[in-house]
C-alpha positions as CSV (number, residue, x, y, z in Angstrom):
1,X,57.5,-106.4,-166.0
2,X,61.0,-107.1,-164.5
3,X,60.5,-104.5,-161.8
4,X,57.1,-106.1,-160.9
5,X,58.5,-109.5,-160.8
6,X,61.4,-108.2,-158.6
7,X,59.0,-106.5,-156.2
8,X,56.9,-109.7,-155.9
9,X,60.1,-111.6,-155.2
10,X,60.9,-109.0,-152.5
11,X,57.5,-109.6,-150.8
12,X,58.2,-113.3,-151.0
13,X,61.3,-112.8,-149.0
14,X,59.8,-110.1,-146.6
15,X,56.6,-112.1,-145.9
16,X,58.3,-115.1,-144.3
17,X,57.3,-115.4,-140.6
18,X,60.9,-114.7,-139.5
19,X,61.2,-111.5,-141.5
20,X,57.8,-110.3,-140.5
21,X,58.9,-110.7,-136.9
22,X,62.1,-108.8,-137.6
23,X,60.1,-106.0,-139.2
24,X,57.8,-105.8,-136.2
25,X,60.6,-105.9,-133.7
26,X,62.6,-103.3,-135.6
27,X,59.8,-100.7,-136.0
28,X,58.6,-101.2,-132.4
29,X,62.1,-100.8,-131.0
30,X,62.7,-97.8,-133.3
31,X,59.6,-96.1,-132.3
32,X,60.4,-96.4,-128.6
33,X,64.0,-95.3,-129.2
34,X,62.8,-92.3,-131.2
35,X,60.5,-91.3,-128.3
36,X,63.3,-91.1,-125.8
37,X,65.6,-88.2,-126.2
38,X,69.2,-89.1,-126.5
39,X,69.2,-92.6,-127.7
40,X,69.0,-92.3,-131.4
41,X,68.9,-95.1,-134.1
42,X,72.7,-95.1,-134.6
43,X,73.4,-96.3,-131.0
44,X,70.6,-98.9,-131.2
45,X,71.8,-100.3,-134.6
46,X,75.4,-100.3,-133.4
47,X,74.3,-102.5,-130.5
48,X,72.4,-104.8,-132.9
49,X,75.5,-105.6,-135.1
50,X,76.7,-108.5,-132.8
51,X,73.1,-109.9,-133.1
52,X,73.5,-110.0,-136.8
53,X,76.1,-112.7,-136.7
54,X,74.7,-115.8,-138.1
55,X,71.6,-114.1,-139.4
56,X,70.6,-114.0,-143.1
57,X,71.8,-110.7,-144.6
58,X,68.3,-109.7,-145.7
59,X,66.9,-110.4,-142.3
60,X,69.8,-108.4,-140.6
61,X,69.2,-105.4,-142.9
62,X,65.4,-105.7,-142.5
63,X,65.7,-105.5,-138.7
64,X,68.1,-102.6,-138.8
65,X,66.1,-100.7,-141.4
66,X,63.1,-101.0,-139.2
67,X,64.8,-99.5,-136.3
68,X,66.0,-96.6,-138.4
69,X,62.8,-95.4,-140.0
70,X,60.8,-96.5,-136.9
71,X,63.0,-94.0,-134.8
72,X,62.4,-91.3,-137.4
73,X,58.7,-92.1,-137.2
74,X,58.5,-92.1,-133.4
75,X,60.8,-89.1,-132.8
76,X,58.0,-86.7,-133.2
77,X,56.3,-87.8,-130.1
78,X,58.7,-86.2,-127.6
79,X,59.1,-83.2,-129.9
80,X,55.3,-82.5,-129.9
81,X,54.6,-83.3,-126.2
82,X,57.8,-82.2,-124.4
83,X,59.6,-79.9,-126.9
84,X,62.5,-82.4,-126.4
85,X,63.4,-83.8,-130.0
86,X,63.6,-87.6,-129.8
87,X,66.1,-87.6,-132.8
88,X,67.8,-84.8,-134.5
89,X,65.5,-85.0,-137.6
90,X,62.5,-84.0,-135.5
91,X,63.8,-80.7,-134.3
92,X,61.8,-78.8,-136.8
93,X,58.7,-80.6,-135.7
94,X,58.9,-78.9,-132.3
95,X,58.4,-75.4,-133.9
96,X,54.6,-76.0,-134.4
97,X,54.0,-79.4,-132.8
98,X,54.7,-78.1,-129.3
99,X,52.5,-75.0,-129.6
100,X,49.7,-77.3,-130.8
101,X,50.2,-79.5,-127.7
102,X,50.0,-76.3,-125.5
103,X,46.8,-75.3,-127.3
104,X,45.1,-78.6,-126.4
105,X,45.7,-80.2,-129.8
106,X,48.3,-82.8,-128.9
107,X,46.2,-85.6,-130.3
108,X,45.8,-83.8,-133.7
109,X,49.5,-82.9,-133.9
110,X,50.6,-86.5,-133.3
111,X,47.9,-87.8,-135.8
112,X,49.1,-85.4,-138.4
113,X,52.8,-86.4,-137.7
114,X,51.9,-90.1,-138.0
115,X,50.0,-89.6,-141.3
116,X,52.6,-87.4,-142.8
117,X,55.4,-89.8,-141.7
118,X,53.5,-92.6,-143.3
119,X,53.0,-90.9,-146.6
120,X,56.7,-89.7,-146.7
121,X,57.9,-93.2,-145.9
122,X,55.7,-94.9,-148.4
123,X,56.8,-92.4,-151.1
124,X,60.4,-93.1,-150.3
125,X,59.8,-96.9,-150.6
126,X,58.1,-96.4,-154.0
127,X,60.9,-94.1,-155.1
128,X,63.6,-96.5,-153.9
129,X,61.9,-99.3,-156.0
130,X,61.5,-97.4,-159.2
131,X,64.4,-94.9,-159.5
132,X,67.1,-96.0,-157.2
133,X,69.8,-96.8,-159.9
134,X,69.0,-93.6,-161.9
135,X,69.0,-91.3,-158.8
136,X,72.2,-92.7,-157.6
137,X,73.9,-91.5,-160.8
138,X,72.5,-88.0,-160.2
139,X,73.8,-88.0,-156.7
140,X,77.3,-88.7,-158.0
141,X,77.2,-85.4,-159.9
142,X,77.1,-83.5,-156.6
143,X,80.7,-82.5,-155.8
144,X,82.0,-80.3,-153.0
145,X,81.0,-77.1,-154.9
146,X,77.4,-78.4,-155.2
147,X,77.3,-79.4,-151.6
148,X,78.6,-76.0,-150.5
149,X,76.0,-74.2,-152.6
150,X,73.2,-76.4,-151.1
151,X,74.4,-75.6,-147.5
152,X,74.7,-71.8,-148.4
153,X,71.1,-71.9,-149.6
154,X,70.0,-73.4,-146.3
155,X,71.8,-70.7,-144.3
156,X,70.5,-67.8,-146.4
157,X,67.0,-69.0,-145.7
158,X,67.6,-68.7,-142.0
159,X,65.4,-65.6,-141.7
160,X,62.4,-67.9,-142.4
161,X,63.0,-69.6,-139.0
162,X,62.6,-66.2,-137.2
163,X,59.3,-64.7,-136.3
164,X,61.0,-61.5,-135.1
165,X,64.2,-59.6,-136.1
166,X,66.0,-61.1,-139.1
167,X,69.2,-59.6,-137.7
168,X,68.8,-61.5,-134.5
169,X,68.2,-64.7,-136.5
170,X,71.5,-64.2,-138.4
171,X,73.3,-63.4,-135.2
172,X,72.0,-66.6,-133.8
173,X,73.2,-68.4,-136.9
174,X,76.6,-66.9,-136.7
175,X,76.9,-68.2,-133.1
176,X,75.8,-71.6,-134.4
177,X,78.6,-71.7,-136.9
178,X,81.1,-70.6,-134.4
179,X,80.1,-73.5,-132.1
180,X,80.4,-75.8,-135.1
181,X,84.1,-74.9,-135.5
182,X,85.0,-75.9,-131.9
183,X,87.5,-78.8,-131.8
184,X,90.5,-79.9,-133.8
185,X,90.5,-78.8,-137.4
186,X,90.4,-82.1,-139.5
187,X,92.5,-80.6,-142.3
188,X,95.3,-78.8,-140.4
189,X,95.1,-80.3,-137.0
190,X,94.8,-76.9,-135.4
191,X,92.9,-76.5,-132.1
192,X,90.0,-74.1,-132.4
193,X,88.1,-72.6,-129.4
194,X,89.1,-75.5,-127.2
195,X,90.8,-73.3,-124.6
196,X,93.3,-76.1,-124.1
197,X,90.5,-78.5,-122.8
198,X,91.1,-82.0,-124.1
199,X,87.4,-82.8,-123.8
200,X,86.6,-80.2,-126.5
201,X,88.9,-81.7,-129.1
202,X,86.1,-83.7,-130.8
203,X,83.8,-80.7,-130.7
204,X,80.3,-80.5,-129.1
205,X,77.7,-83.2,-129.8
206,X,74.5,-82.2,-131.5
207,X,72.4,-83.8,-128.9
208,X,73.9,-81.6,-126.1
209,X,73.0,-78.4,-128.1
210,X,69.5,-79.6,-129.2
211,X,68.4,-80.8,-125.8
212,X,70.0,-77.8,-124.1
213,X,68.5,-75.1,-126.3
214,X,65.0,-76.7,-126.5
215,X,64.3,-79.1,-123.6
216,X,66.4,-77.6,-120.8
217,X,65.4,-74.1,-121.8
218,X,61.8,-75.0,-121.6
219,X,62.2,-76.6,-118.2
220,X,64.0,-73.5,-116.9
221,X,61.3,-71.3,-118.2
222,X,58.6,-73.5,-116.5
223,X,60.5,-73.4,-113.2
224,X,61.2,-69.7,-113.2
225,X,57.7,-68.7,-114.5
226,X,56.1,-70.8,-111.6
227,X,53.1,-71.7,-113.8
228,X,50.6,-73.9,-112.1
229,X,50.8,-76.5,-114.9
230,X,52.6,-77.2,-118.1
231,X,49.4,-77.1,-120.0
232,X,46.0,-75.9,-119.0
233,X,44.8,-77.9,-116.1
234,X,42.7,-80.8,-117.1
235,X,43.0,-79.9,-120.7
236,X,41.9,-82.4,-123.3
237,X,44.4,-83.8,-125.8
238,X,41.9,-82.8,-128.4
239,X,40.4,-84.8,-131.3
240,X,42.6,-87.0,-133.4
241,X,40.4,-86.5,-136.4
242,X,41.9,-84.5,-139.3
243,X,39.1,-82.6,-141.0
244,X,38.7,-82.3,-144.8
245,X,39.8,-78.7,-144.7
246,X,43.0,-79.7,-142.8
247,X,43.6,-82.6,-145.1
248,X,43.4,-80.3,-148.2
249,X,45.7,-77.7,-146.5
250,X,48.4,-80.3,-145.8
251,X,48.0,-82.5,-148.9
252,X,50.2,-80.4,-151.3
253,X,52.9,-79.6,-148.8
254,X,53.1,-83.3,-147.7
255,X,53.3,-84.4,-151.3
256,X,55.8,-81.8,-152.2
257,X,58.1,-82.4,-149.3
258,X,57.9,-86.2,-149.6
259,X,59.5,-85.7,-153.1
260,X,61.9,-83.1,-151.8
261,X,62.9,-85.1,-148.8
262,X,63.5,-88.2,-150.8
263,X,65.8,-86.3,-153.2
264,X,67.7,-84.8,-150.2
265,X,68.1,-88.3,-148.7
266,X,69.6,-89.6,-151.9
267,X,72.5,-87.1,-151.5
268,X,75.2,-88.9,-149.5
269,X,75.7,-87.0,-146.2
270,X,72.7,-84.7,-146.4
271,X,70.3,-86.8,-144.3
272,X,66.9,-86.5,-142.7
273,X,67.7,-83.5,-140.4
274,X,68.7,-81.2,-143.2
275,X,65.6,-82.4,-145.2
276,X,63.2,-81.6,-142.3
277,X,64.7,-78.1,-141.8
278,X,64.6,-77.3,-145.5
279,X,61.0,-78.6,-145.7
280,X,60.0,-76.3,-142.8
281,X,61.7,-73.3,-144.3
282,X,60.4,-73.8,-147.9
283,X,56.8,-74.2,-146.7
284,X,57.0,-71.1,-144.6
285,X,58.3,-69.2,-147.6
286,X,55.5,-70.6,-149.9
287,X,52.7,-70.1,-147.3
288,X,50.1,-67.3,-147.7
289,X,50.2,-67.0,-143.9
290,X,53.8,-67.3,-142.8
291,X,53.1,-65.5,-139.5
292,X,51.1,-68.6,-138.3
293,X,54.2,-70.8,-138.4
294,X,55.7,-71.3,-135.0
295,X,52.3,-70.9,-133.4
296,X,50.6,-74.2,-134.2
297,X,50.4,-74.4,-138.0
298,X,49.5,-77.9,-139.1
299,X,51.7,-77.6,-142.2
300,X,54.7,-76.8,-139.9
301,X,54.1,-80.3,-138.4
302,X,53.3,-82.2,-141.6
303,X,56.0,-80.8,-143.8
304,X,59.2,-81.8,-141.8
305,X,57.6,-85.1,-140.8
306,X,56.9,-86.2,-144.4
307,X,60.4,-84.9,-145.5
308,X,62.4,-86.6,-142.8
309,X,60.8,-90.0,-143.3
310,X,61.1,-89.7,-147.0
311,X,64.8,-88.8,-146.6
312,X,65.3,-91.8,-144.3
313,X,64.2,-94.0,-147.2
314,X,66.1,-92.1,-149.7
315,X,69.3,-92.6,-147.8
316,X,69.1,-96.3,-148.8
317,X,69.6,-95.4,-152.4
318,X,73.3,-94.6,-152.2
319,X,73.8,-97.3,-149.7
320,X,72.3,-100.2,-151.7
321,X,73.3,-99.1,-155.2
322,X,76.7,-97.4,-154.7
323,X,77.8,-98.7,-151.3
324,X,78.0,-95.1,-150.1
325,X,76.2,-94.3,-146.8
326,X,73.6,-91.6,-147.1
327,X,73.6,-90.8,-143.4
328,X,75.4,-91.8,-140.1
329,X,72.9,-94.5,-139.5
330,X,73.3,-96.1,-142.9
331,X,77.1,-95.9,-142.4
332,X,76.5,-98.3,-139.5
333,X,74.3,-100.5,-141.6
334,X,77.1,-100.6,-144.2
335,X,79.4,-102.0,-141.6
336,X,76.8,-104.5,-140.5
337,X,76.4,-105.7,-144.1
338,X,80.1,-106.1,-144.6
339,X,80.2,-108.2,-141.3
340,X,77.6,-110.7,-142.8
341,X,79.5,-110.9,-146.0
342,X,77.5,-108.6,-148.3
343,X,79.2,-105.8,-150.3
344,X,76.6,-103.1,-151.1
345,X,77.1,-101.4,-154.5
346,X,76.3,-101.8,-158.2
347,X,76.6,-105.6,-158.0
348,X,74.1,-106.0,-155.1
349,X,71.1,-106.3,-157.4
350,X,72.7,-109.2,-159.3
351,X,74.6,-110.9,-156.4
352,X,72.1,-110.5,-153.6
353,X,68.6,-109.6,-155.0
354,X,67.0,-111.0,-151.9
355,X,68.7,-108.3,-149.8
356,X,67.8,-105.4,-152.1
357,X,64.2,-106.2,-152.9
358,X,63.5,-107.9,-149.5
359,X,64.5,-104.7,-147.7
360,X,62.3,-102.5,-150.0
361,X,59.3,-104.9,-149.6
362,X,59.8,-104.8,-145.8
363,X,59.6,-101.1,-145.8
364,X,56.0,-101.3,-147.2
365,X,55.1,-103.6,-144.4
366,X,57.0,-101.6,-141.8
367,X,55.3,-98.3,-142.7
368,X,51.9,-99.9,-142.4
369,X,52.9,-101.5,-139.0
370,X,54.0,-98.1,-137.8
371,X,50.7,-96.4,-138.7
372,X,48.7,-99.2,-137.0
373,X,51.0,-99.1,-134.0
374,X,51.0,-95.3,-133.5
375,X,47.5,-94.0,-134.4
376,X,45.6,-96.2,-131.7
377,X,48.2,-95.4,-129.1
378,X,48.1,-91.6,-129.4
379,X,45.4,-91.1,-126.7
380,X,47.5,-93.2,-124.3
381,X,50.8,-91.6,-125.3
382,X,49.4,-88.0,-125.0
383,X,48.4,-88.8,-121.4
384,X,51.9,-87.6,-120.6
385,X,50.3,-84.1,-120.7
386,X,48.3,-85.0,-117.5
387,X,51.4,-85.7,-115.5
388,X,51.8,-83.1,-112.7
389,X,54.3,-80.4,-113.7
390,X,56.9,-81.2,-111.0
391,X,57.1,-84.9,-112.0
392,X,57.1,-84.0,-115.8
393,X,60.0,-81.6,-115.3
394,X,61.9,-84.3,-113.4
395,X,61.3,-86.8,-116.1
396,X,62.5,-84.4,-118.9
397,X,65.6,-83.6,-116.9
398,X,66.3,-87.3,-116.3
399,X,65.8,-88.1,-120.0
400,X,68.1,-85.3,-121.1
401,X,70.8,-86.2,-118.6
402,X,70.7,-89.9,-119.2
403,X,70.4,-89.4,-123.0
404,X,73.5,-87.2,-123.2
405,X,75.5,-89.3,-120.8
406,X,74.5,-92.4,-122.5
407,X,76.0,-91.2,-125.8
408,X,79.5,-90.2,-124.6
409,X,79.7,-91.6,-121.0
410,X,81.4,-88.2,-120.3
411,X,80.3,-86.1,-117.3
412,X,81.7,-83.0,-119.1
413,X,78.9,-83.2,-121.7
414,X,76.4,-82.9,-118.8
415,X,78.1,-79.5,-117.8
416,X,77.8,-78.4,-121.5
417,X,74.1,-79.5,-121.5
418,X,73.5,-77.2,-118.5
419,X,75.5,-74.4,-120.2
420,X,73.4,-74.6,-123.4
421,X,70.2,-74.8,-121.3
422,X,71.1,-71.4,-119.7
423,X,72.0,-70.0,-123.2
424,X,68.7,-71.3,-124.5
425,X,66.7,-69.5,-121.8
426,X,68.8,-66.4,-122.2
427,X,68.0,-66.5,-126.0
428,X,64.3,-66.8,-125.1
429,X,64.4,-63.7,-122.8
430,X,66.2,-61.6,-125.5
431,X,64.1,-62.9,-128.3
432,X,66.9,-64.6,-130.2
433,X,65.5,-67.7,-132.1
434,X,67.1,-71.0,-131.3
435,X,66.2,-72.7,-134.7
436,X,68.8,-70.7,-136.8
437,X,71.5,-71.6,-134.2
438,X,70.7,-75.3,-134.6
439,X,70.5,-75.3,-138.4
440,X,73.8,-73.3,-138.7
441,X,75.5,-75.7,-136.3
442,X,74.3,-78.6,-138.5
443,X,75.4,-77.1,-141.8
444,X,78.5,-75.3,-140.5
445,X,80.9,-78.2,-140.4
446,X,79.8,-79.8,-143.7
447,X,79.7,-76.3,-145.4
448,X,83.4,-75.6,-144.3
449,X,84.5,-79.0,-145.4
450,X,82.8,-78.8,-148.8
451,X,84.3,-75.2,-149.3
452,X,87.8,-76.4,-148.6
453,X,87.5,-79.5,-150.8
454,X,86.2,-77.3,-153.7
455,X,89.1,-74.8,-153.2
456,X,91.7,-77.7,-153.2
457,X,90.2,-79.2,-156.4
458,X,90.2,-75.8,-158.2
459,X,93.6,-74.7,-156.8
460,X,92.0,-71.8,-155.0
461,X,89.9,-70.6,-157.8
462,X,86.6,-69.3,-156.4
463,X,85.0,-69.4,-159.8
464,X,84.4,-73.1,-159.5
465,X,81.1,-72.3,-157.7
466,X,79.9,-70.3,-160.7
467,X,81.4,-72.5,-163.4
468,X,79.5,-75.6,-162.3
469,X,75.8,-75.3,-163.4
470,X,74.1,-76.9,-160.4
471,X,76.2,-74.9,-157.8
472,X,75.6,-71.6,-159.8
473,X,71.9,-72.2,-159.8
474,X,71.8,-72.9,-156.1
475,X,74.0,-69.9,-155.2
476,X,71.6,-67.7,-157.4
477,X,68.6,-69.0,-155.5
478,X,70.5,-68.3,-152.2
479,X,71.2,-64.7,-153.3
480,X,67.5,-64.2,-154.2
481,X,66.4,-65.7,-150.8
482,X,68.8,-63.3,-149.0
483,X,68.0,-60.1,-150.8
484,X,64.5,-60.5,-152.1
485,X,62.8,-59.8,-148.8
486,X,64.8,-56.5,-148.4
487,X,64.0,-55.4,-152.0
488,X,60.3,-56.3,-151.6
489,X,60.1,-54.4,-148.4
490,X,61.7,-51.3,-149.9
491,X,59.4,-51.3,-152.9
492,X,56.3,-51.7,-150.7
493,X,57.5,-48.7,-148.6
494,X,58.0,-46.6,-151.7
495,X,54.5,-47.5,-153.0
496,X,53.0,-46.6,-149.6
497,X,54.8,-43.3,-149.5
498,X,53.8,-42.6,-153.2
499,X,50.1,-43.3,-152.4
500,X,50.3,-41.0,-149.4
């Protein structure tokens, strides 16, 4: 009964006309920001911090939260239509969303993404309401050893992101890890792979690599191939209707990945990007038709979209209950809350219940607003497919260049963008998958940090990874995912030879 009363109180806070306006402005701005490659919710929320001066703390967080999950919700649009991820957490959506658009199913892909995002976001809100304090305690049990094992599990599943040679997938992953090490080592201060260039001391931004390997590589491919149009001339965007068969096919994966994404989001530092990749990998592993992934499988769109939106909501658990940011975006929100005089943590529920429950209630409202905003606009948004190829290529290039330059205001990053565009095109020609490169780049830095921290804690004893139950289980699963395909392949060959 206390929880119900608290939720009703939260709606009382969220349903004031001012806060409804802030929810609408937040989700609308977030959707637009998510659609434009390069902007990202972190920059937008950072710009809004000065606006929060004088605002009620609940209103300030409601506005910023709306921008955050709105950007995650809207980021799928450019991923599906242009193969240019709007935000990092929608990279996995491009794997099947873009092929669907090329097949004349852009409307269906966007509708699936919108519905899956709504379900994932709503589940996260319910989870945040019911189990936030309990899950925050579980998240605290994850130390460096557990984080290392989780990252290792993600890397060993890289073969699932490849439709061709597993060896090429691992080579691509190794290259991603190498790029992740560029810059000054945070622990020793040693320069690594910087070639004495000051501009590489901070490493290479994820956006540069993502837009280079996907968007610029696609543009290069279109220019060199000299196709008449990006899609079939005059092709229809397709029906937005999701059939009963398709709904049944995606129901279980969406439900499963909403739970999984929320749990990943609860872990401080994991975030929506990792959740979306792991969702895609796991659904491909569980699928009876894994070969269809990467060719327009609707589950390949629904799973990462439900996971990344659920993770976005889950990242509020450690922020509100422990005062620990669950992602880079919530780290900015933490700073904004401190600016307006609110200290997130265990005392937030008792000291500022209007902030805690008001934000949760606003997420219900915001998710409904996002669905109402996005679904009717899909036919108009998808009209981008009718833009002539030359103009569309120019727009993609402008979005990429402005997006990268707008993050760092550094022309050197533009040169890096071009370099990774060339690398991405070369990888396509040589059939090296780009997805393992991206995933390894994301996990590489965090994996190295977690490994070093675990070694420091254990005084160099590697057994710490096997002595801690959670990390031992995760490493065991990683070993199975790495060697099981090889063992199964050999067994099947022996059976075939035996029958012959």
